[in-house]
Each structure stands twice: as structure tokens, then as C-alpha cells.
VEXKEDO-596611 format. One line per field, with one value per residue (C-alpha): x, y, z. Coordinates in pm, whole numbers, plus 32768, in hexadecimal, padded with zeros to 4 digits. Example, Ala and Ser with C-alpha at 12.3 -4.5 7.8 and 13.67 -1.06 7.14 Angstrom:
REM residues 2
x (84CE;8557)
y (7E3E;7F96)
z (830C;82CA)
***
This chain:
REM residues 725
x (7BD2;7D39;7D92;7DD8;7F2F;8001;8037;80D6;820A;826B;8285;8383;84CB;85CC;86B4;8697;8672;866C;854B;8630;876D;865C;85F6;8742;8793;867D;872F;87BB;88D9;88D8;8752;8758;85FE;85A1;853D;8419;83A1;8251;82F5;841F;83DF;8263;8212;82F2;8273;836E;82E0;8191;8194;8236;80DB;805B;80A2;8178;8051;7F4C;7E4F;7E77;7E31;7D0C;7DC2;7EFE;8017;8101;7FCC;7F99;8112;80FD;7FE1;8080;81C8;8115;802B;7EF9;7E5D;7D54;7D1C;7B7D;7B7D;7C13;7AFB;79AA;78AE;77CE;7678;7617;751B;7454;7395;744B;756E;76F6;7787;78FC;79F8;7AD1;7C18;7BEC;7D14;7DE8;7DD0;7E13;7F4C;7FC7;7F6E;802A;815C;813A;811B;8240;8330;82D8;82FB;847B;84A1;8413;8404;8561;858A;8449;8450;8499;834F;8254;8205;8127;80B5;7FDA;80AE;81FE;8191;80E9;822F;830C;8209;81FD;83A0;840F;8356;83CD;8326;8242;81AC;80C3;805D;7F49;7EBA;7E82;7D0F;7CCF;7B5E;7AD5;7AFE;7B47;7C9A;7C4F;7CF9;7DB5;7E38;7E88;7F5A;8013;8054;80D7;81C4;8238;8279;8338;8431;84C8;841D;8421;8325;81F3;814E;815B;80AA;7FAB;7F77;7F27;7E61;7D85;7D52;7CD6;7BE7;7B6E;7B1C;7C06;7CB4;7C45;7C9E;7BCF;7C8F;7C34;7B5D;7B3F;7BA6;7D1F;7DDD;7CA4;7CC1;7B6A;7B10;7AD4;7C4E;7D41;7E8E;7F55;7EA8;7F93;80AE;803E;7FBD;810D;81C3;80BD;8112;8256;8277;81EE;82E9;83FA;839A;8368;84C5;8550;8482;84F7;8662;8647;85B0;86B1;87C3;875A;8755;886B;8891;8983;8A8D;8A94;8BF2;8B9F;8A6D;8B50;8CA1;8D6C;8D06;8C61;8B2B;8A0A;88A5;881B;86F5;8756;8631;8640;8540;84ED;83E4;8354;8268;81B5;8103;802A;7F98;7ED0;7EEC;7FD7;803D;813A;81BD;82C5;832F;838D;8294;8119;818B;828F;818E;80A0;8199;81F0;8079;804D;8193;810D;7F87;804D;80DD;7FA5;7EBB;7FC1;807B;7FBC;7E4A;7DD1;7CD4;7CF7;7C24;7CEF;7BED;7C1C;7DB4;7DB2;7ED0;7E7C;7F39;7FFE;7FAE;7E5E;7D96;7D8F;7DE2;7D3D;7E33;7E0B;7CD2;7D8F;7DA4;7EF4;7F25;805A;808F;817B;8246;8194;8054;80B5;817C;80E0;816F;80D5;7FCA;7F97;7E92;7F75;8094;7FAA;7F33;8096;8114;7FF5;8046;81B4;8145;8060;8185;824E;8142;80EC;8265;827B;8148;81EA;8332;8291;81C6;8306;83AA;826D;8274;83DF;839C;825A;8364;8469;836C;830C;8452;84AA;8373;838E;84EE;84A4;8387;845E;858C;8481;8432;858D;85F1;8753;87C3;88D4;8958;8A09;88E5;8900;8852;8907;89D9;88A6;87E6;8937;891B;8784;87BF;88FF;8847;871D;8815;88B9;876C;86E3;8839;8851;86BF;873A;884E;87B0;86CB;8782;8720;879F;8906;88F3;88B5;89D6;8AB8;8A79;8A65;8BD6;8CA1;8C41;8CBE;8DC4;8F04;8FDF;8FAB;9085;91EC;9254;919C;9224;939D;9365;92CA;936C;9395;92D8;9191;91A9;91E1;90A0;8FD3;9043;8FEC;8E9F;8E56;8EB9;8DC4;8CAB;8CDA;8CF8;8BA0;8ACA;8B1B;89DB;8A68;8AE2;8982;88EF;89C8;8977;87FF;8823;88E8;87F6;86C4;8796;87D5;8663;85F0;8707;86A7;8508;8587;8652;854B;8440;8530;8559;83E0;839C;84A4;842A;82CD;8359;844C;83B1;827A;821A;8115;7FCC;7F12;7DC4;7C9F;7B8C;7AA4;7961;7999;79B7;787F;77DE;7861;77F4;76A8;7691;76D6;75DB;76C4;75F7;74BE;745D;74BF;7602;75F0;7633;7511;74F8;751A;73E8;748B;7594;74BC;7497;761B;76BE;7728;78A8;785A;7798;78BD;79C2;7913;7933;7AA8;7AF4;7A63;7AF3;7C6B;7C8F;7C12;7CFE;7E2A;7DB2;7DAA;7EA9;7F9D;7EC2;7EE4;7D95;7D80;7CE2;7B86;7B79;7BE6;7A95;79EB;7A75;7A42;7902;782E;788C;78B2;7760;76B6;7740;7694;7562;7566;75A3;7470;73A0;73F2;73AB;72B0;7359;73B6;7507;756D;7520;75E8;772B;76FC;7722;7823;78D3;793E;7A60;795E;79E0;7948;797D;79FD;79A4;7AA4;7A13;7B2C;7AF3;7B69;7B5A;7B6F;7AFB;7C18;7C06;7BF0;7D70;7DCC;7D25;7DCB;7F14;7EF7;7FB2;80B1;81BC;818B;8306;82C1;813A;8104;8053;7EDB;7DD6;7CA8;7B78;7A89;7A68;7A0B;7930;7844;782D;7782;77B3;766B;7679;758A;74CD;7533;7527;764B;7676;76C4;7834;78B2;7A38;7A9D;7ADB;7C15;7D38;7DFC;7D25;7C1F;7BB1;7A5C;7A30;79EB;7969;7840;777F;776E;769A;7724;763F;76BB;7689;7628;7523;74AD;7460;743D;7543;7615;777C;77C8;76EC;77CB;76AF;7602;774F;787F;7982;7AA2;79F3;7A15;792B;7947;7878;771C;7741;7788;7647;759A;76C5;7702;785F;78D2;79D9;7A75;7A95;7BE9;7BA9;7A7A;7AF9;7C17;7AEC;7A3D;7B4A;7BD9;7D22;7CD9;7C0C;7B44;7C64;7CE9;7BF4;7B57;7A23;79C3;7960;7844;76FD;75B5;74C3;7374)
y (8FDB;8FD7;9092;8FE1;8F9E;8F40;8DEC;8CF3;8CA1;8E32;8E11;8CDD;8D69;8D1B;8CA3;8B55;8B17;89E1;89DD;8912;89F0;8B2A;8A72;8A0A;8B81;8BCD;8AC1;8B4E;8A67;8B0B;8AF1;89A8;8A26;8AA2;8C17;8CE8;8BEE;8C9F;8DE0;8D81;8C2D;8BC2;8D3C;8D5A;8D6A;8C9A;8B6E;8BC8;8BA2;8A4A;89DC;8A6E;89C3;8ACB;8AAF;8B0C;8C2B;8D8B;8D92;8E26;8EBF;8F6E;8E72;8FB9;900B;8EB1;8EAF;8FFF;8FB9;8E6B;8F04;9027;8F02;8FE8;8EC6;8E1A;8CB4;8CB6;8E02;8D1A;8C05;8BB3;8AFC;8A0B;89CD;8850;87DA;8741;87F2;8759;871D;87AC;88E1;88DC;89F7;89D3;8ACA;8BB1;8B9C;8C97;8BB6;8A85;8B0E;8B64;8A02;8947;8A4A;89E5;8886;8881;8930;885F;870E;879B;87C8;8678;85B9;8532;84F7;841F;82B2;81C5;80FA;8237;820E;8316;8224;80EF;801F;805B;800C;7EAD;7E72;7E73;7D9D;7CB4;7CA3;7CF5;7C67;7B10;7A0C;7ACA;7A16;7B12;7C6C;7D9A;7EA4;8005;8040;819C;81F7;830C;8454;85BA;8655;8757;889E;87D0;86F4;8857;88E2;87AE;87A2;8918;8882;878A;88A0;899A;8863;88D4;8A11;8B61;8C39;8CAB;8D41;8BFA;8B4B;8C55;8C14;8A88;8AD7;8BBA;8AA7;89BC;8A97;8B27;899B;89E0;88C7;878F;8640;852D;8409;82B4;830C;8296;841C;841F;840F;83D8;851D;85AA;870F;871B;869D;87AC;8776;87C9;86C7;8593;8642;86B3;8560;84D6;85EE;85A2;842E;8477;8411;82BF;828D;82CC;81DB;80E0;812E;80FD;7FB0;7F2F;7F92;7EE9;7DB5;7D88;7DDF;7CBD;7BC3;7C03;7B42;7A37;7A0D;78A2;785B;78B8;77C8;769A;7701;7690;773D;7626;761C;7605;7599;762C;773E;7880;794E;7A86;7B44;7C66;7D7E;7E0E;7F41;7FFF;814B;81FD;832A;82C9;815E;8095;7F43;7E63;7CED;7C2C;7AF4;7AB1;7A5B;7ABA;7B6B;7C4C;7CB6;7D11;7DCF;7E8B;7EDC;7F44;8067;80C3;8102;81C2;82A3;82E6;830C;83B6;84A3;84E1;84C8;83C3;82E2;8185;8035;7F48;7E04;7E89;7E93;7D3A;7C44;7B64;7A2E;7A69;7907;78C6;7A02;7B23;7C7C;7DBD;7EC7;8013;7F5F;7E03;7CC1;7C06;7AB2;79D8;78D8;77B3;7801;76F9;77B3;78EB;7823;76FD;75A0;7577;746E;734E;73CD;7503;7409;734F;7484;7511;739A;73E3;7553;74C7;73BA;749F;758F;746C;73FB;757A;759A;7452;74A8;7605;751C;7430;7562;7637;74F5;74AE;75F7;75F0;74A8;7569;768E;757C;74BC;75EF;7699;7532;751C;7694;7659;750B;758F;76DF;75CF;752F;766A;7695;778E;77C3;7835;78D8;7839;7977;7A1C;7B26;7A76;7905;7973;79B1;7881;77CF;785A;780F;76A4;767D;7716;7622;74F7;7557;7561;740C;737C;740C;73A4;7246;7209;7292;7169;7046;6F1C;6FB9;6FEC;6E9D;6E21;6ED4;6E8E;6D10;6D41;6DEB;6D35;6BAD;6AB7;6B59;6AA8;6BD4;6B7C;6A40;6A65;6956;6A34;6BC2;6B59;6B19;6C4A;6DC7;6E7A;6FAB;6EAE;6E2C;6F77;6FF9;6EDA;6F20;7093;7031;6F3D;7055;7133;704B;6FF3;718B;71B7;708E;6FA6;6FA6;6F1A;707C;70F3;6FD9;7027;71C2;715D;7069;7179;7296;719D;7160;72A8;72FB;7215;7278;73CD;7397;72B6;73F4;74F2;7401;73EC;7558;759E;74A6;754E;7695;7645;75D1;76E4;782B;78EB;7A09;7B1B;7AD9;7C34;7BE9;7CA2;7CA8;7C18;7C53;7DD7;7DB9;7D1E;7DEF;7F27;7E93;7E74;7FAF;8070;7FB0;7F04;7DB2;7D4E;7C60;7B34;7BAF;7BFA;7D32;7E57;7F92;80D0;819B;82F7;82D1;82FC;8476;843B;8452;831A;8371;83D5;82AE;81DA;82B5;82AE;811F;811D;8213;8128;800B;8089;8108;7F8B;7EF0;7FEE;7FE3;7E53;7DF6;7D67;7CA0;7AFE;7AFA;7C07;7B11;7B56;7CB3;7CAA;7BC9;7CD1;7E06;7D14;7C8F;7D51;7E89;7E62;7DD0;7EBA;7FCF;7F12;7EED;807E;80D8;7FC3;808C;81D1;818F;808F;7F6A;7E1B;7DBD;7D00;7E3E;7F14;7E0B;7E0F;7FB7;7FF6;7E8B;7DCE;7ED2;8000;80D0;821D;8316;8486;85BB;8570;841D;835E;824A;8267;8148;819E;8074;7F82;7E62;7CEA;7CCD;7DCA;7D56;7BE7;7C71;7D3C;7CC0;7C09;7D16;7DA0;7E2A;7F85;7FBE;813A;8199;81A0;8288;81F9;81B5;8267;83DA;8315;8233;82FB;8431;8436;8582;85BB;86BB;87C8;88A3;8A07;8B21;8B3A;8CC4;8C9A;8C42;8BAB;8B7F;8A11;8A0D;8911;89C4;8AA3;8A47;8B3C;8AE4;8B53;8AD8;8974;8998;88A9;88C9;8797;874C;8663;8540;8494;8322;8351;844E;838E;8256;8310;8241;82E3;82A8;829A;8158;802D;7F49;7FEC;809C;7FBD;7FB8;80AE;8141;82B5;83A1;84FC;8605;8618;87A9;8765;86A4;8765;888B;88C6;88F8;898C;88A8;88AB;876C;8703;8720;86A3;854F;8559;8560;846C;836E;83A9;8420;8573;8591;86C3;8731;878A;8899;89C3;894C;8AAB;8B4F;8A47;8AE7;8AEA;8A74;89CE)
z (825C;81D8;808A;7F55;7F1E;7DF5;7D3F;7E68;7D83;7D73;7EF4;7F07;7F30;7DE7;7EC5;7F5E;80D1;81B4;82B1;83A4;838D;83EC;850F;855D;8595;8675;8778;88AE;892D;8A80;8AC4;89DF;8945;8815;8830;8777;867F;8627;85CB;854B;8499;8476;8405;82E1;8198;8111;821B;81F3;807E;807E;80A7;7F37;7DF5;7CF5;7C03;7CC3;7CA5;7D49;7EB7;7F35;8074;80AC;80FB;816E;823A;8309;8356;83FB;84BB;8533;8599;8652;86F5;86A0;85CB;8692;8612;863E;8563;8449;847F;83F1;84B9;83E7;84A9;84B8;83AE;84EF;85EF;8714;864C;869F;85C2;8547;854F;8439;83AE;82A1;81BD;823E;83A6;82D9;823B;839F;8436;8324;8388;84FD;8486;83A9;84D5;85DE;8507;84AC;861D;86AF;8578;857C;86FE;86F4;8764;862B;86AB;8697;8521;843F;8338;836B;8260;8305;844B;83E8;8327;8472;84FB;8409;83BE;851B;8619;8653;8741;87F9;8907;89B7;8932;8983;88F2;89E5;89D2;89CD;89E0;8910;89E6;899B;89A4;8AD7;8B4E;8C4A;8B0C;8A67;8B84;8BB6;8A2E;8A4F;8B67;8A90;8957;8A72;8AAB;894F;8905;89A9;88F6;89EB;8892;87EB;8923;893C;87C2;8805;8939;885E;8735;883C;88EA;87B6;876B;8614;869C;8746;87A1;881D;8888;8869;871F;85BC;8559;8573;845C;835E;8290;8326;8312;84B4;84EA;8481;83DE;8512;8602;858E;85E0;871D;8777;8742;8814;8968;892D;892B;8AB1;8A7E;895F;8A52;8B5B;8A43;89FD;8B52;8B91;8A36;8AA6;8BF9;8B77;8A56;8B58;8C19;8B05;8A18;88C3;88E0;87C0;874A;87B9;892D;8904;88B5;8989;8892;8755;86AA;85FE;86F1;869B;87AC;87C4;8882;88A0;896D;8A16;894A;893F;882B;87FD;8703;870B;85FF;86BB;87DB;878C;883F;880F;88EA;88D6;898F;895C;8ACA;8C00;8C22;8D76;8CCD;8BB4;8CD5;8D7C;8C3B;8BF5;8D54;8D37;8BDA;8C50;8DA5;8CC9;8BF9;8D04;8DFB;8D46;8BFC;8C9C;8BAF;8C25;8BC9;8BBD;8C7C;8C21;8A9E;8AF9;8B56;8AE5;89F8;896E;883F;87A7;87FC;87EF;86E7;8739;8657;8633;8536;8470;8456;84FC;8590;85E3;8645;8550;84CB;838F;82EA;831B;825F;814A;8157;8076;7F15;7F45;7E81;7DBF;7D68;7D22;7C27;7B6B;7B62;7AB5;79C3;7968;791F;785F;7797;7782;76E4;75F8;756A;752E;7465;73A8;7355;7304;721F;7168;711E;7094;6FC9;6F2E;6ED5;6E3C;6D5D;6D36;6CAE;6BC7;6B23;6ACE;6A43;6963;6919;6878;67D1;672B;66C0;6663;6573;64D0;6441;654E;65BB;6716;6791;68C4;694C;69C6;6AC6;6BD7;6BDF;6D16;6DC7;6D50;6DB4;6F14;6F3F;6EE5;6F97;70E4;7095;706F;71BD;7262;71DD;7251;7397;7403;7370;7464;7567;7587;7678;7581;7454;74DA;7588;7435;7365;748F;7469;72D5;72E9;7416;7403;731D;7287;71F7;7260;73CF;7380;73CA;72C1;71CE;724A;722A;70BF;706A;7051;7166;70E0;70A2;7202;7285;71C4;7257;73B4;7387;7302;7423;7525;7481;748B;75E9;762A;7570;7542;767B;774B;7887;78FE;78BE;7969;7A8B;7A80;7A83;7BA5;7C76;7C28;7C8B;7DA6;7E00;7DDD;7EE7;7FCF;7F95;7FD3;8110;818A;814C;8209;834E;8328;831D;8407;8515;84B3;84FA;8652;86B8;8612;8608;84DA;84E9;8402;838B;8346;82EB;83C9;82FD;83E0;83C1;8258;8229;82FC;8254;8135;8199;823D;8100;803D;7F55;7F9C;8025;8148;8078;8046;7EC0;7E10;7E0F;7D98;7E5A;7DF4;7E86;7D5E;7C56;7C55;7BE7;7A9F;79F8;7A43;7B92;7BE2;7B75;7C1F;7D6E;7D4E;7CE7;7E02;7EF4;7E55;7E3B;7FB4;8021;7F46;7FB4;8106;813A;801F;8141;81DD;81A2;815E;8054;7F48;802F;7FE7;7E76;7E6C;7F03;7E19;7D03;7D1A;7E26;7DC1;7C3B;7C0C;7D03;7C25;7AFA;7BAA;7C2F;7A98;7A26;7B1F;7AB5;793B;7980;78C9;7943;79E9;7881;77D6;78B3;788C;772D;7736;7820;77E2;792E;7953;799F;7868;784F;7734;7780;76B6;75B5;7584;7610;76DE;7844;7962;7AC2;7B52;7B6F;7AAC;7AE9;7A52;7B45;7C6F;7C16;7C1C;7D82;7EA5;7DEC;7E79;7FC9;8009;7F8C;7FC3;8000;814B;80F0;8114;81F0;8121;820C;8157;7FFF;80A1;8172;8094;7F38;7E65;7DBD;7C72;7C96;7B58;7B69;7AC4;79B3;79D2;7B52;7B44;7CC4;7CEA;7D28;7EBF;7E91;7F32;7E3F;7D31;7CF1;7B8A;7B33;79C4;79FC;7B56;7BA9;7CF9;7DCD;7EF6;8020;807E;81A9;81EA;836A;8344;8215;82E3;842B;84CC;85F1;8594;8719;8722;86CB;86CF;85C7;84FE;84A7;85D6;856C;8447;843B;83C6;8342;8427;8414;83EC;8265;820B;80DA;80BC;7F84;7EDD;7DA7;7D0D;7BD4;7AED;7B52;7CCD;7CCE;7C41;7D3F;7E76;7DC3;7DA1;7EDF;7E98;7F5A;807E;8125;81C1;8053;802A;80C9;8173;81E7;808A;806D;7FA1;8062;7F7F;7FFA)
***
């Protein structure tokens, strides 16, 4: 074991340093490679401590000693690992890194990202919602597409050798290559291609795995870039003046053939706006690179080309289909138009009621004031008319009078009446009379008539209303024509929730019974009320975050708002041996629970919050999958208060509020193999079985974060579990 070190904040050098500049200093222009990164960059205490927050507890190992061992290459990864046996007789064990090795892997990941990240292909995404935004906003008029289907397979020694060959193209560091090879040989870093564990935050996946997968698939990215350049060069985008020849406006639609690609870790999606033969040729070239150069087995039947219009395709846990714009943005139905008119009518009636009520209150106030003054005058009292608020009262009455006049003359009939009254049948219009009158009087009359025509003439307003009505009709016709043309000439990408998978996940976890109605989960009865609500909130929030970019997001909101919420009520009612109505009355519809200070806390999303979700999708952050929260339950244990445990969350170390939790996994509770897609949900990952029934001490804060799904098992030291039968 490494000796205890000082707090990590003391190890960070006072002068600020840039990791990118430090890595750049190791670049050799002659060789075109980075030299000795393990000894000169990754092993530096300043780089290792980047993963340590300044407010963390003192480390239980020496950071300086770790740095020295890494520089001298005298540290074997297997010596800093712990193997957790399986909870079943025929199960597999799990090898996890200790905190010193975890820091080293974070430093390695950060260094490799600095080298390969800026030069990564633009279509290689590290976030799911970012990739979905590209598919929705930038893929235009796809005709054919396919997804490269990689069956579940391990990352063998042959793949590791090819990975090191890729690394040697930019890095010259034999010590680093040996260190990476030792990581794979000791099972500290294991990659299972085609599985459901990549990018999910499970403990069996190391934090450096996404970076290594992106580096390994760089050859596929470069092949896709070459394909796109070839196709786009053969099919240039013509300018409008080139299509007409004389620079005039053209109504011809020019749709050049385009190739679109998206890669998220080992998932590859390609769409084209060309022919099926072109798409098949692109697929064959990609499969040739995967099978021939990268040694990855590919299911050709599962990677077949599909029509983008008539067939849906699953990718990253979503379903995609090319549809006309009217399907994504449908016009208002007749029922919706009638409802909107009814709402506007009710709104106008409410405003009229408020105006009448305001005028009634003013009238009552004025009569009350006059009555009071009259009674006091009858009593012989005298009043000083120069009181201080005379100006304020005058301003108030002027404002009231102005509002009344303005509202009166906004009515077209009232204006027509006064216009006819002031401009017709007047003898001032007769020439024989006008010549006998003084010029000043005639001029005043003419000025009055000009003002009457300017402010009271209904002809101008009638023409304005007619023009506005004509403009609205033309705008509706133009929108209808544009919508019709767009439906015939344009295709948009519709992103949908795989409904069957969500229903199967809801049923598998036990939220509903065979009839599809909410039911209690009896295993959760052992938890505190707050922990029960937090667990349901963690599942609900993760589902809402993950599917918030989908067009049928309303279905997920219904599942969370109804099935999960009432399953939580039924679980609480089962625990307290009460009815559902009593549980709702006690915890309210928002599932409020009081903390130690007696303050109400709300963990589960409220009905209003769920209703407002999905209105804006432009700035949605990339989600964490729900798998880790859904398939794991933390059961609080009763232990001796005198025995204190440190919180196993990374760099926490608290002992005063630590609680011991036992992990219960869904697949072990149901006795279901997650690899069996017939009984398990396709695409739903699972925590490694070796952690089932293991006990972990967690402080109150990190236990809440883990229940809510804000952190995962990669964020805690799973090697420091407490062995309790």
C-alpha cells in the first residue's frame, strides 16, 4: 500500500498550468509523435490531482509515491486492483481498480482526449442528445439508411494489439503501451463490443473505455470521411443562378446526393439521399474496414439497408423514421381551431367583466364620496378646496376619462354615429352661406371637419379591416401551398420512443401488473419513505431526460406521471399498511416528505414540471441512461452506532453521517439473465452481478445522489465494500 499523503489541494502547484501546453511540449516534430507521455505527463502529481476536488478529504495513499512508481514503470496495475467474487456459484468475478489506479486512468483518459479529441471526426459524438440534434436538424431528404449491427463480442488480445498500433501512430512511449496492455490482461479495462454497457456508467466499464473505443474506431471515421468527400464532390450543390442560367428566380428543387453519418462509441448510423445501390456500396466498404482491418465481427443481415420512409430504424435507444414535415408539425385541426376561438371568446368576456366591475367600483366610490360630502355640508361643515391631494385626484379622473373616451371611440359604430352627426346636414357647407361668414369661422369649421375625418371617419378603418382580412386569407393560402410543396419535396427525421421497450421495462421492474396498472414493489418496503421516493424519482427523472428529444415524449410523461407515481403511492401504502387514498393524503400528490429539520422536500417531479417538459429541445444536456438507477436498489442496513465507516464515494471520506447500504440487483432478484433478450429488455444494460448484496457505506449526500441517478457506481470506490452476511 502507498503511504498516506497530505490533502490533495497542497499538491496542486500554485502557478496555473495548461495540460494542452504540457502535452504539446512533448511533441517531436522530427518523428511527428508525442514522446514519453507516461513519465512526463500522466504521472505528474499536478495532472493526477486534476480529478481531485479541492474540498476533498485527505488521501489514504501518497500521490508523490504513486507518481514516482509511474515514472519508474515499477507499478503493476494488477497490484492496485481488487477482484470481487460473484454472488452466484457459476457467476463471473469483477476486477476493479483501487483509488490510486483510478486517478491514473483518469489522467490517461484526459491525456488521450487532449491528443485525439480535437482531430476526431465531426460525426463521432460523445453525447446522445447531441447526436440526435444532428440527425433531426441536418439530415435532409434521406431515402436509404442502415445501422451497423455489431453482435456482442469481447475485446481480445488481437484487438488490443491493433489498438496499440493505432496509438503508436501518434505516440512513442513503450512504457505507456505496456501499461495499457497490462490493464487489459489484468481485466481492469475490459471492452465488450455490441453490448449495452458502453457509455452507461456501469462499474464493469472503466472511465477510459469510451476514449479507447473512439481511438480504435478512428479508422472507420476516416473511411466515412473519404466516402462523403467522394460523393459530395461528384454531386456539387448548384447555386440558384446556375440552375436558371439567366440569374432569374427558379422554382426547381435541386437535391444533390448526400451522405450523412453518426457514430456513438461502437454504434454507427449512415443515411443517404441517393440510390439503394450507392447505400449498399457504402455499407460494404464500412463492413470491409470493420472486419478486415479492425477484426470486428459484423452481422450483415442486421446491417441491411432499409427504406428511410417506410421503415423505422433503432439507434442509440431511439427510433428514427423519415416523414413529411406535416407529420412533425401538423396544422391545427378543426377541433383545435374551435377550441382556440372558444378560449379567445372566453378571454374577451372575462376582460369585459373586469372592465364592467372596475367601472361599477368607480361609480360606487364616487357616489360614496358625494354622499359623504353632502351629509357633512348639511351638518354645516366647511371645506378647504385647496387641499393637498387635489392634483392627484384630478390626474386620476383625467386618466379615467381618457380611458373611457378611448374605449368608446374604439367601437366602429360609435365612431360612425359621431361622424354622421358632425359632418352631415350642416349649412356651413353651402357656398352662399360660407361667403357671408367671417374667414376665421369658416377656417375653424374646415379644421373641425379635417379632424372629424381624421379621427372619426369609419371608411379608413373599414378598408383597413378588409385589407387585414384579405392579407390573412392570402397568408393562409400561401402557408397551405408551402406546406403542400414541402410535404411533396422534403423529408424530416422523426425521433420516437420505442414504446414496446418502455412498456417491457416498466413491467420487468415491477411498476405495473399483467393488466398494465400500477402495483407496489415489495422489495422497496424495507427502505425509508424518503429513499423510496428518491428511488422512484431517480428512475422518472432519468427517463424524462433520456427521452425528452422524442416526438412522442408525451407517452413517457404519462408513464412517469401515472405508473411510477402511483406505484410509489402503493408501495408507501403497503409499507404503512394503509390505503392508497391515505398515502396520497399524507404525502400529497407531489410526494412531499419531511427531512430531519421538518422541512418539506420534493424529489419526484411534480405534475406541473412534467407537463412543461419537452417544450424546448435546443439546449437539452446529454442524458445519463436510466439503467443504473432502474436495475439497482439500495437497502439501508441497521448497524451498531459505535462502528463508523467512511463514505466510499470518491474523495469524500465522511464518517459522521455514514449509512450502510446493501445493493440489490434486478436481474438477481428476478433470476433473469440480462443477455437473454427474450426475458430482458433489449438495449437495457445491467450492473455486474458480483455487486449483488454487497454493502457500501455512503454519507447522506452521496446516498441521495446515487438513488436519484445523479452519480453512478463509477463514482464510488466499489472495492471498499463491507463484507456483511
